[in-house]
LUMDONU-531020 format. One record per residue (C-alpha): residue number from 1; residue in three letters; x, y, z. Coordinates in Angstrom, 1 decimal, padded with zeros to 4 digits. Layout:
<nodes>
<NUM,'ALA',<X,Y,Z>>,
...
</nodes>
This chain:
<nodes>
<1,'MET',<061.7,-296.0,-093.5>>,
<2,'THR',<064.9,-295.3,-095.6>>,
<3,'GLU',<067.8,-297.4,-095.4>>,
<4,'ALA',<069.8,-294.8,-093.1>>,
<5,'GLU',<066.8,-295.3,-090.8>>,
<6,'HIS',<066.7,-299.1,-090.6>>,
<7,'PRO',<068.1,-300.8,-087.3>>,
<8,'PHE',<070.5,-303.1,-089.3>>,
<9,'ASP',<072.3,-300.1,-091.4>>,
<10,'ARG',<072.3,-298.1,-088.3>>,
<11,'ALA',<074.4,-301.4,-086.7>>,
<12,'ILE',<076.7,-301.9,-090.4>>,
<13,'ALA',<077.2,-298.2,-090.4>>,
<14,'LEU',<081.4,-297.2,-091.0>>,
<15,'ASP',<083.0,-294.0,-090.6>>,
<16,'ASP',<086.0,-293.6,-093.0>>,
<17,'LEU',<089.3,-293.1,-091.3>>,
<18,'GLY',<091.3,-293.7,-094.4>>,
<19,'ASP',<093.4,-296.1,-095.4>>,
<20,'GLY',<091.2,-298.9,-095.7>>,
<21,'ARG',<090.3,-298.4,-091.5>>,
<22,'PHE',<087.0,-297.7,-090.5>>,
<23,'ALA',<085.5,-296.7,-087.3>>,
<24,'ALA',<082.0,-299.5,-086.6>>,
<25,'GLY',<080.4,-299.7,-083.1>>,
<26,'THR',<078.1,-302.0,-081.7>>,
<27,'SER',<074.3,-302.0,-081.5>>,
<28,'ALA',<072.1,-302.9,-078.4>>,
<29,'GLN',<069.4,-303.9,-081.1>>,
<30,'TYR',<071.6,-307.0,-082.0>>,
<31,'ALA',<072.9,-307.9,-078.6>>,
<32,'ASN',<073.6,-311.4,-078.1>>,
<33,'MET',<073.4,-313.6,-075.0>>,
<34,'VAL',<077.4,-312.4,-074.5>>,
<35,'GLY',<078.2,-309.3,-076.8>>,
<36,'PRO',<076.7,-308.8,-080.6>>,
<37,'PHE',<074.8,-310.7,-082.6>>,
<38,'GLY',<077.8,-312.3,-084.8>>,
<39,'GLY',<076.1,-312.0,-087.9>>,
<40,'VAL',<075.7,-307.9,-087.4>>,
<41,'ILE',<079.8,-307.8,-086.6>>,
<42,'ALA',<080.3,-310.0,-089.9>>,
<43,'ALA',<078.2,-308.1,-092.0>>,
<44,'ALA',<080.2,-305.0,-090.8>>,
<45,'LEU',<083.4,-306.3,-092.0>>,
<46,'MET',<081.8,-307.1,-095.5>>,
<47,'GLN',<080.7,-303.3,-095.5>>,
<48,'SER',<084.4,-302.4,-095.2>>,
<49,'VAL',<085.3,-304.5,-098.6>>,
<50,'LEU',<081.8,-303.1,-100.1>>,
<51,'ARG',<082.9,-299.8,-099.4>>,
<52,'HIS',<086.4,-299.5,-099.9>>,
<53,'PRO',<087.2,-297.3,-103.0>>,
<54,'ALA',<089.6,-300.2,-104.4>>,
<55,'ARG',<087.4,-302.9,-104.8>>,
<56,'LEU',<086.5,-305.0,-107.6>>,
<57,'GLY',<083.1,-306.6,-108.6>>,
<58,'ASP',<081.2,-308.5,-105.9>>,
<59,'PRO',<081.6,-311.3,-103.1>>,
<60,'VAL',<081.9,-314.9,-103.7>>,
<61,'ALA',<083.5,-316.2,-100.3>>,
<62,'PHE',<084.2,-314.8,-097.2>>,
<63,'THR',<085.3,-316.0,-093.6>>,
<64,'ILE',<085.5,-314.3,-090.6>>,
<65,'ASN',<087.3,-316.0,-087.2>>,
<66,'PHE',<085.6,-314.8,-084.1>>,
<67,'ALA',<089.1,-314.0,-082.1>>,
<68,'SER',<087.7,-313.1,-079.0>>,
<69,'ALA',<084.2,-311.1,-077.5>>,
<70,'ILE',<083.6,-307.6,-078.2>>,
<71,'ALA',<082.4,-305.5,-075.8>>,
<72,'ASP',<079.7,-302.9,-076.6>>,
<73,'GLY',<080.9,-299.9,-077.4>>,
<74,'VAL',<083.5,-298.7,-080.9>>,
<75,'TYR',<085.6,-300.9,-082.7>>,
<76,'GLU',<088.5,-300.6,-085.5>>,
<77,'ILE',<087.8,-302.3,-089.0>>,
<78,'ALA',<091.4,-302.8,-091.0>>,
<79,'ALA',<090.6,-303.8,-095.1>>,
<80,'HIS',<093.5,-304.1,-097.5>>,
<81,'PRO',<093.2,-306.1,-101.1>>,
<82,'VAL',<096.3,-308.7,-101.0>>,
<83,'ARG',<096.6,-309.2,-104.4>>,
<84,'THR',<094.1,-308.0,-107.4>>,
<85,'ASN',<094.2,-310.4,-110.9>>,
<86,'ARG',<092.1,-309.6,-113.9>>,
<87,'SER',<089.0,-310.6,-112.4>>,
<88,'THR',<089.2,-311.6,-109.0>>,
<89,'GLN',<090.3,-309.5,-105.5>>,
<90,'HIS',<091.9,-311.0,-102.3>>,
<91,'TRP',<091.2,-309.0,-099.0>>,
<92,'SER',<092.9,-309.2,-095.7>>,
<93,'ILE',<090.5,-307.7,-092.9>>,
<94,'VAL',<090.8,-307.2,-089.1>>,
<95,'ALA',<088.9,-305.9,-086.4>>,
<96,'THR',<090.4,-304.6,-083.5>>,
<97,'GLN',<088.9,-303.5,-080.0>>,
<98,'SER',<090.9,-301.6,-077.4>>,
<99,'GLY',<094.4,-302.3,-079.5>>,
<100,'ASP',<093.5,-305.9,-079.3>>,
<101,'VAL',<092.5,-308.1,-082.5>>,
<102,'VAL',<088.9,-309.3,-082.0>>,
<103,'ALA',<088.2,-310.6,-085.3>>,
<104,'THR',<089.9,-311.4,-088.5>>,
<105,'ALA',<088.6,-312.2,-092.0>>,
<106,'THR',<089.0,-312.9,-095.1>>,
<107,'ALA',<087.0,-312.3,-098.7>>,
<108,'VAL',<087.0,-312.8,-102.0>>,
<109,'PHE',<085.6,-310.2,-104.6>>,
<110,'ALA',<085.5,-311.0,-108.3>>,
<111,'LYS',<084.0,-309.6,-111.4>>,
<112,'ARG',<081.2,-312.4,-112.3>>,
<113,'ARG',<080.6,-313.0,-116.1>>,
<114,'PRO',<077.7,-315.1,-118.0>>,
<115,'THR',<078.3,-318.7,-118.6>>,
<116,'TRP',<076.8,-322.2,-118.4>>,
<117,'SER',<075.2,-322.8,-115.7>>,
<118,'ARG',<072.5,-325.3,-113.3>>,
<119,'PRO',<072.4,-325.9,-110.0>>,
<120,'GLU',<073.3,-329.3,-108.2>>,
<121,'ALA',<072.1,-328.7,-105.0>>,
<122,'GLU',<068.0,-329.5,-104.7>>,
<123,'PRO',<065.5,-326.9,-102.8>>,
<124,'PRO',<063.7,-327.6,-099.8>>,
<125,'PRO',<060.5,-330.2,-100.8>>,
<126,'PRO',<057.2,-328.3,-101.0>>,
<127,'VAL',<057.2,-325.9,-098.1>>,
<128,'VAL',<054.1,-324.2,-096.0>>,
<129,'PRO',<054.0,-320.5,-098.0>>,
<130,'PHE',<055.2,-317.5,-095.4>>,
<131,'ASP',<052.1,-316.1,-095.2>>,
<132,'LEU',<050.6,-319.3,-093.9>>,
<133,'LEU',<053.1,-320.0,-091.0>>,
<134,'ALA',<053.3,-317.8,-087.3>>,
<135,'ARG',<056.1,-316.2,-086.8>>,
<136,'ALA',<058.3,-317.7,-084.2>>,
<137,'THR',<058.4,-315.9,-080.9>>,
<138,'SER',<061.4,-313.6,-079.6>>,
<139,'ALA',<060.6,-313.6,-075.7>>,
<140,'GLY',<063.0,-314.7,-073.7>>,
<141,'ARG',<065.8,-314.9,-076.5>>,
<142,'PRO',<068.3,-311.8,-077.3>>,
<143,'PRO',<068.0,-308.5,-078.7>>,
<144,'TRP',<069.3,-309.7,-081.9>>,
<145,'VAL',<066.1,-312.6,-082.6>>,
<146,'SER',<063.6,-309.6,-082.8>>,
<147,'ARG',<065.5,-307.8,-085.6>>,
<148,'TYR',<064.5,-310.9,-087.9>>,
<149,'GLU',<061.1,-312.2,-088.9>>,
<150,'MET',<061.6,-316.5,-088.6>>,
<151,'ARG',<058.3,-318.8,-089.3>>,
<152,'THR',<059.7,-321.9,-089.1>>,
<153,'MET',<058.2,-325.5,-090.6>>,
<154,'ALA',<060.8,-328.1,-089.0>>,
<155,'GLY',<063.2,-327.8,-086.3>>,
<156,'GLU',<061.4,-325.2,-084.0>>,
<157,'MET',<063.4,-324.0,-081.4>>,
<158,'PRO',<062.4,-325.9,-077.9>>,
<159,'SER',<059.3,-324.9,-076.4>>,
<160,'ASP',<060.4,-327.3,-073.1>>,
<161,'TRP',<063.9,-327.1,-072.4>>,
<162,'ASP',<064.1,-330.5,-070.9>>,
<163,'GLY',<067.1,-331.9,-071.9>>,
<164,'GLY',<065.4,-334.8,-074.3>>,
<165,'GLU',<067.2,-335.9,-077.4>>,
<166,'ALA',<065.7,-334.9,-080.8>>,
<167,'ALA',<066.2,-336.8,-083.7>>,
<168,'SER',<067.6,-334.0,-085.8>>,
<169,'SER',<068.8,-330.9,-086.0>>,
<170,'THR',<067.6,-330.2,-089.0>>,
<171,'SER',<065.5,-326.5,-089.3>>,
<172,'CYS',<063.4,-325.5,-092.1>>,
<173,'LEU',<062.4,-321.6,-092.2>>,
<174,'TRP',<060.9,-318.3,-093.5>>,
<175,'VAL',<063.0,-315.3,-092.7>>,
<176,'ARG',<064.1,-311.5,-093.1>>,
<177,'ASP',<065.3,-308.4,-091.6>>,
<178,'ASP',<062.4,-306.9,-089.4>>,
<179,'PRO',<061.7,-303.9,-090.5>>,
<180,'PRO',<061.6,-305.3,-094.1>>,
<181,'ARG',<064.6,-304.5,-096.0>>,
<182,'PRO',<066.4,-305.1,-099.3>>,
<183,'LEU',<068.6,-307.7,-099.8>>,
<184,'ASP',<071.9,-306.9,-100.4>>,
<185,'TYR',<075.5,-308.9,-100.1>>,
<186,'ALA',<075.7,-307.3,-096.2>>,
<187,'SER',<072.4,-308.6,-094.9>>,
<188,'LEU',<072.6,-311.6,-096.6>>,
<189,'THR',<075.8,-312.1,-094.5>>,
<190,'ALA',<073.7,-311.4,-091.9>>,
<191,'LEU',<071.1,-313.6,-092.7>>,
<192,'CYS',<073.4,-316.3,-093.2>>,
<193,'ASP',<074.1,-316.4,-089.2>>,
<194,'THR',<070.5,-316.6,-088.2>>,
<195,'PHE',<070.5,-320.3,-087.6>>,
<196,'MET',<069.7,-321.0,-084.2>>,
<197,'PRO',<072.6,-323.0,-083.1>>,
<198,'ARG',<072.0,-326.7,-083.6>>,
<199,'ILE',<072.6,-328.1,-080.2>>,
<200,'PHE',<070.3,-326.4,-078.9>>,
<201,'ILE',<067.5,-328.1,-081.5>>,
<202,'ARG',<069.0,-331.6,-081.0>>,
<203,'ARG',<069.7,-331.3,-077.4>>,
<204,'ARG',<066.7,-329.2,-076.1>>,
<205,'LEU',<069.2,-327.8,-073.6>>,
<206,'TRP',<070.4,-324.5,-072.8>>,
<207,'VAL',<074.6,-324.7,-073.1>>,
<208,'PRO',<076.6,-322.0,-073.3>>,
<209,'ILE',<077.9,-321.3,-077.3>>,
<210,'GLY',<080.0,-319.4,-079.5>>,
<211,'THR',<081.0,-319.4,-083.0>>,
<212,'VAL',<084.8,-319.7,-083.4>>,
<213,'THR',<084.4,-319.6,-087.5>>,
<214,'LEU',<082.0,-318.9,-090.1>>,
<215,'THR',<082.4,-319.1,-093.7>>,
<216,'ILE',<079.8,-318.2,-097.0>>,
<217,'TYR',<079.9,-318.6,-100.4>>,
<218,'PHE',<077.7,-316.6,-102.3>>,
<219,'HIS',<076.0,-318.1,-105.3>>,
<220,'ALA',<073.9,-315.1,-106.7>>,
<221,'ASP',<075.1,-311.6,-108.5>>,
<222,'ALA',<074.0,-308.1,-107.3>>,
<223,'GLN',<071.2,-307.9,-109.7>>,
<224,'MET',<069.4,-310.8,-108.1>>,
<225,'LEU',<069.1,-309.5,-105.2>>,
<226,'ILE',<068.0,-306.4,-106.4>>,
<227,'ALA',<065.7,-308.1,-107.7>>,
<228,'LEU',<064.5,-309.7,-104.4>>,
<229,'GLY',<063.9,-306.6,-102.8>>,
<230,'ASP',<062.7,-307.6,-099.2>>,
<231,'ARG',<061.0,-310.7,-099.7>>,
<232,'PRO',<061.5,-313.5,-097.5>>,
<233,'LEU',<064.2,-316.5,-097.6>>,
<234,'LEU',<064.0,-319.7,-097.4>>,
<235,'GLY',<066.4,-321.4,-095.1>>,
<236,'VAL',<067.7,-324.9,-094.0>>,
<237,'ALA',<070.4,-325.5,-091.8>>,
<238,'ARG',<071.8,-328.8,-090.1>>,
<239,'ALA',<074.8,-329.8,-088.3>>,
<240,'GLN',<077.0,-333.0,-089.4>>,
<241,'ASN',<079.1,-333.9,-085.9>>,
<242,'PHE',<079.1,-332.8,-082.0>>,
<243,'ARG',<082.0,-333.9,-080.4>>,
<244,'ASP',<084.2,-332.8,-077.9>>,
<245,'GLY',<082.9,-329.7,-077.9>>,
<246,'TYR',<082.4,-328.4,-080.9>>,
<247,'PHE',<080.1,-329.2,-083.5>>,
<248,'ASP',<079.6,-327.6,-087.5>>,
<249,'GLN',<076.4,-326.7,-089.1>>,
<250,'SER',<076.0,-325.7,-092.8>>,
<251,'ALA',<073.0,-324.0,-093.8>>,
<252,'GLN',<071.2,-322.6,-097.4>>,
<253,'LEU',<069.6,-319.8,-098.2>>,
<254,'TRP',<067.4,-319.8,-100.9>>,
<255,'ASP',<065.1,-317.3,-102.6>>,
<256,'ASP',<061.1,-318.0,-103.5>>,
<257,'GLN',<062.0,-319.0,-106.8>>,
<258,'GLN',<064.0,-321.8,-105.9>>,
<259,'ARG',<067.2,-320.2,-106.6>>,
<260,'LEU',<070.6,-321.2,-103.9>>,
<261,'LEU',<071.8,-317.2,-102.9>>,
<262,'ALA',<074.5,-318.0,-100.7>>,
<263,'SER',<075.6,-321.5,-098.8>>,
<264,'THR',<076.8,-321.6,-095.6>>,
<265,'HIS',<079.4,-323.1,-093.2>>,
<266,'GLN',<080.6,-322.6,-089.3>>,
<267,'MET',<082.2,-324.4,-086.4>>,
<268,'VAL',<080.8,-323.9,-083.2>>,
<269,'TYR',<081.8,-324.2,-079.4>>,
<270,'TYR',<080.0,-325.2,-077.0>>,
<271,'ARG',<080.6,-326.9,-073.1>>,
<272,'GLU',<078.0,-328.8,-070.7>>,
</nodes>
């Protein structure tokens, strides 16, 4: 399968309109409960900078704010560098649909350089290998779930939505694109949003939810991602607090050599 044939690449395909503007469109294969999967929208906004002729370096930080639900169909992305320094570059990105703002984002790109480096975060304890775990079911779930192969060790989605409260919202799982696809910054952006809402794990109750804002910090350079190919990543996600209709959840994505590739944090709205 070529890159152009992969459903993810079709979902984030952009038509260059000039002057930092791009036309994008939603994909039925990445549909969510309401509107498209937020991870693929984030990836499309990231792609607008990755494809921009003024781009400097690679992403180190990215924040997207979901201002409104996005309807199926065409939307437009405008990406503009607001400040370029010797090694860093700051971006403002806005997505509109039918003249209304549906998402805003900021990104920081930079030229990475070799320096003293040490990990501080600790990878998960010894885990079950990817090949020894069964794939999580996508039955009864939104279409986008089928576009990711998830194999969970802890913190699975409930099989019985009984409203009984679990002791923890923490999950540990392997994840990769389906069909497998070589990793890059766009797909890593989307993978950072594949963790199920923590309230589902903790409450075992299906409630309306929606991500309000998502931030990703990239710890891997482009060569690391290229070397990983389409191998699965190890993800860990947990919530910090549920209160007054909002909860936050943080997550990490590691490679199979225990290197941290990205860390992410998001605030999610929920209603009971």
